[in-house]
N, C-alpha and C positions, 0 to 999 in steps of 0.2 A: 504494500500500500504506500502510495506516494504522499508525503505530507504536503507537497507543493500543489497537488492536484485534487486531493480529496474534498476540499471545500467547494470546488467548482461544480456547478450543476450542468448536466448534459441531458438534453431531451432525446428520446429515442422511441420507436414504435414497439408496441406489444408484438411478440412473435418475431422480433428481429433475429438475425443470425445469432445462434447461441454462444459461439465463441466471442463475438464482439460484445454481446450483452454481458457475459461473465466478466470480461476484462473491464468494461466501462463501470460496472457495478463495483468492482474492486478498486479501481483507480479514482473514480469520481462520485459525485452525488447524483444518482440517476433520477430522471423524471420520465416515467414510462407512460405513454399515452395509447389508448385503444385505437385512435385514429388521429391524423394531423389536424385537429380542431383547436383553435385558440381558446375556445370556451372550456376545454378540458384541462387547461394549464392552471394549477392552483395559483390564486392571486399572489400569494407570498413568494412564489417561485418565478413569476414572470420577469422580474428584473434581475434575478439571480442566474438565469440560464445564459450561459456564455458559449455553449457548443451544442451541435446537433449531429446525431448519427441517423442515417435514413437511406431508404431506397427512393431517391428523389424523383418526383414527378410533379406536374402542376398543382396537385392537391396540397402540396407543402408550402406553396407561396403565401397563403394567408398566415400560416404559423411563422414563417420567416419574418413577415412584416410585423407580427405582433410581439416579437421579442426584441426590446430596444437595445439590449447589450449582447446580442448574438455576435460572436466573433468568427466562427468557422463552422462549415458543414462538411462532415465526413461521409461521403457517399459510398455505399456498398455496391461494387461492380466496376468493371473497367469502362463500360459505357455509362453515359450520364445524360439525363434528360436536358436538352438545351434550354427549354423555356424556364424551368425552375432554377437551373444552374446559373444561367446568364442573369436572371433576376437577382439572385443572391450576390453574384459578382458585381453587378451594377450598383449595389448598395455598399460595396467595399468589403464584402464577406467572401473570403476564399472558399472554394469547393475542392475537395480532394476526391480521388477515386482509387481503384485497386489494380493497377496494371502489373504486368510481369508475372505475378504469382499464379495467374490462371492461364498463361499463354499455352503451355504444353498440354494442359487438360482440354482446352477448347480445340486445339489443333488435332488432338486424338479424336475428339468427337466429330470434327469436320471430315476426317478420313473415314471414320466408321459410317457416317451419314452417306458419304459418297459411295462407299462399297455396298452398303445396304440398298441404295437406290438403284445401282446398275445391276447388281446380282440378285436382288429380290430375296435377301436372306430372311427377312421377317416372314414373307409369304412361304418360303421353303420350310421354315421351322413350323409354321402353322399347318402346312401339308403333313409333316411328320406327326405332330401332336394330335392332329385330327384323324389319324389312322389311315390316311390316304396312300402313304407310301406302301404300306402292307396290302391294302385292298385294291388300289388303282394303279400302282406302279410308280416310277420315278417322277419327281417334279420336273416340270418342263425345262428345256434349255432356255436360258435367259437370252433375250434378243440383244441385250446390251452387255458391254464389258468395259473394263478399264484399258484393255490392250489397245495400243496405237492411238490413244487419245492425246490431245493437247489441252493443257489446263491453263485457264486464265484466272488470275487472282485480282479481284477488285478491292484494293486496300492492302498494300504490302507494308504493314507496320509490324509490330512484334509478333502478333498472332499470325499475320499473313506469311511472315518469313518462316515461322515454325511449321505452317502448313506446307509451304514450298519445299522445305527440307524433306518432309514426308513424301510429297509427290515425286520428288527426284528419286527417292529410295524405291519407288514403284517403277522406275525406268521411264518416266514420262517427262515431256517438255513443259516448261513453265514460262508463261508470259504474265505481264502485270500492267495495271493502270493505277497510278497515283496522281495527285495534282502535279507533282514534280518527280523526275526520275531520281532513283537512289543510286548514286555512283558505285556503291559497294554491293549492289544486289546481284549482279551477274546474270540477270534474266532479261529477256526481250521486253523493252518498255514500249507502251503505247500511250500517246498523248491524249487519247480520248477513249471513253468506254466503248463507243461504237467501233473504233478500230480494233480494240481488244476482242470484242464479241465476234467480229468478222474473222478473226485470225484463229479462234479456238473453237472447240466443240464442247468444252466443259468450263463453266464459269462458277467460281466460288466467291461469294460475296462476304467480305469481312469489313466492309466500310461502316463507319459509325452512323447512327441515325441523327442527322442534322437537317436543318432546312435546305441546305445546298445539296444533300444527297437524296432527298425525298423523291421517290418514284423515278430515280435515275435508271433503274432497270425496268424499262417500259416495253411496250409492244414492239417498238423498232429494234431495241436491243435483243429481245427474244427472237425476233425474226432473223436477225443477223447471226444468232447462235446456230440456227439451222435445225432441220428435222432430226438429226442425230444428237442434238444438243441436250445437255444435262445442266440444270441450275441447282447449286447448293447455296443456301443462305444460312450462315452461322453468325452474321453480324447483327443487323437490326431489321425488324419486319418492315419498317417504313421505307427502306431503300428500294424495295420491290413493289411495283404496282400489282397488288394481289389480284385485282379483277382482270388485268391484262394477262397475268400468269395463268389464271384459270382458263381463259379463252385459248391461250397458246397450248396448254396441255390437252384441252378437249379436242382441238382441231388439228393436233399433231404438228403444230408449228415447231415445237420442241418435243423431245422424246420423254423426258422425265424430270422430276425435281425432288430434292431432299431439303426439308425445311425444319429448322430448329426454332425459328422466330417468326412472328406474325404481326400484322398491322394492328390488330386490336386484341392483344392477349388478355385473358386466356381464351378468347372467342376465336375459333377456327372455322372458316366457312364450310358448310356442309358439302359443297361441291368438291373441295379438296379432300375431305374425309372419305368421300365415296370413290375417289379415283384409285386405281390399282397401279398407276405409274408415278405415284408419289409416296415418299417416305416422310413421315411426320413425327417429330419429337417435341415434347412439351418444354422447350427452352431449358435444356439440361446440359448445355455446353460445358459449364464448369462445375456441374452438380455432383461432386464427390465430397465425402467427409473431409478428406485430406486437403483439397484445394479450397473449399469453402471455409475451412478453419484458418488457412493462411490469409484469405481475404478478410475474415473477421479480425484477425490480429492486426492487419494493416489499417483497418478502420480505426481501431483503438490506438495504434501507434501514431497515426496522424494527429489524433487529439492530444495524446501525451506530449508529443514533440512540440506541438503548437503552444501548449501552456507551460512547458518547461524550457524549451530551446528558442521559442519565438518564431518558429518556421514549421511549415508542413513538409512532410516527406514526399508525398506524391500529389501535388496540386494538379488539377486539370490544366491543360495548356493556357486557357484564357485567364487563369488565376495566378500564373507564375510570378507576376510582378507585384502582387498585392503584399504590402508590408504588414507587419503585426500592428494592430490598431490600438491595443491597450497593454499596459503592464499588469502583471499579476498584483 
């Protein structure tokens, strides 16, 4: 227990990551809310709360505005909601996230999602478990394979590079699109997403969900990917125009898709659920006890560092220049 941080009040949601909750309760004075409603904050705590731990989304904005001495928001996840994050940053409140500790886990999930999509492993297991192997014979030969594919990565950051290393290990070519080329990447760079989609038959989306990336994977991009095309989205659901994707899958504009993220989670369109050429996961990219524990530790470590060292460990890029506002 830190004598320096224990008197400091931190607000966090009920049901938050257990590792982060345990650490925050040990290091700070926790104020746990059932939902981000300013009316639920005890009156005597409103001015005492100086930190927040959360899964940021727009619902947190009223609470951010209601806490006059809030100094920092520690967000759980490498991705972060742009509306609520930029709102806090605009008030001079830095926002942190949890990069790096989940890169390898998410990359593992991306490859599993790709393999499951092209080789129909879920449906093959279902065939076995339902007794069809014994009663009806072998599962069908899958029309798709990874062999001889060219993979494009939309968003070659830390996670994108971890995915690229795995793709290379499968003996496949890697291309990528970022806003700017990475001189150390060693892969074929495309200065537009359209150019990338036209050059590959497999597109893995790792881009963050921001206003500038919203629906950038649209009908034209899917058409450029082609009838043998496979789309995998492990980034954010808003990057893909879901309605356009459903049409492209239905009319065979592309062959298949593997999705871990969706536009309106946890609501998944019935049309996607009904399709056999789609692999669907409930946003489990980093969902192991091991990795979520490390993410929870980083949420707490950012708060401890802020209140003892005067700086955050992993601020989001937009918050890197915000200095400490108050002294302990």
